[in-house]
N, C-alpha and C positions, 0 to 999 in steps of 0.2 A: 429553480431546481433544472429547468429544463437544459441551461448550460451545464451543469455537473453532468445531468446524463449524458449528453452529447459529448463530453471529454472522455468518460468511463467506456462508452458504449464499442469502442474500437480496441479494446482489451479481452482477452480472454476469460476473463473474470464474466463479463458480458454475454460472451458467446455459450458458456455453460451456465448459465443461471437463468437465461429469459427474460424477457421484457417485465414481466411484473414484478418478478423478484428484483430486477435491477431497481426498478422505480422505487421499493420499498427500501431497498440498501442505500441508494443514494439520498433519498428523503433524510436520513440519519448523520452525510456526509456533509464535509465542508473540504473546498478547493485549497490544496497547501503546494506553495513554491518554494522548493529547498535551493542553496547556494549548492555550488560544487564543494565538497567534503564537508558539507554538514552532518551532523551526528542527529539522527533523528532519535535513538534509543541504544542503552547498553545491555546485554547480556544480563538476566536476571531481574530486570527493571519490572516493575509491574505496570501495564499500560492498559488503557481503555481504548484506545484508536487501531482501527486496520488500517494500513495503507495499500492501496493501491496506485502504481506507476504507469503512469498513464502518458511520461515522455521520458528518455531519459534511462538511466542503470542506477542501480543501488548495489553497495557490495557488503558481504553479509559475512561477519566475523563472529566464531563461536568457539568455545575453549572444549577441547575431545580431550577427555582423559586420557594421559600416557602420550599426549601429541603435541599438547599447547594450543596456542591460539591456531586456528586455520580460518 
């Protein structure tokens, strides 16, 4: 778990929730490595996970009524 805390400690989330809550949050998580262009989920999917981006970038597409996918 210490490795996971170290991975997450440099994120904005860690700065805002503090050490106590960060430890509790991280205790429930796992490290996930994603490939370029890998889809994590689609709009409307029911998902039980929360993702914290430690390194890299994500692209978010969502459908806006009257404007289509953005």
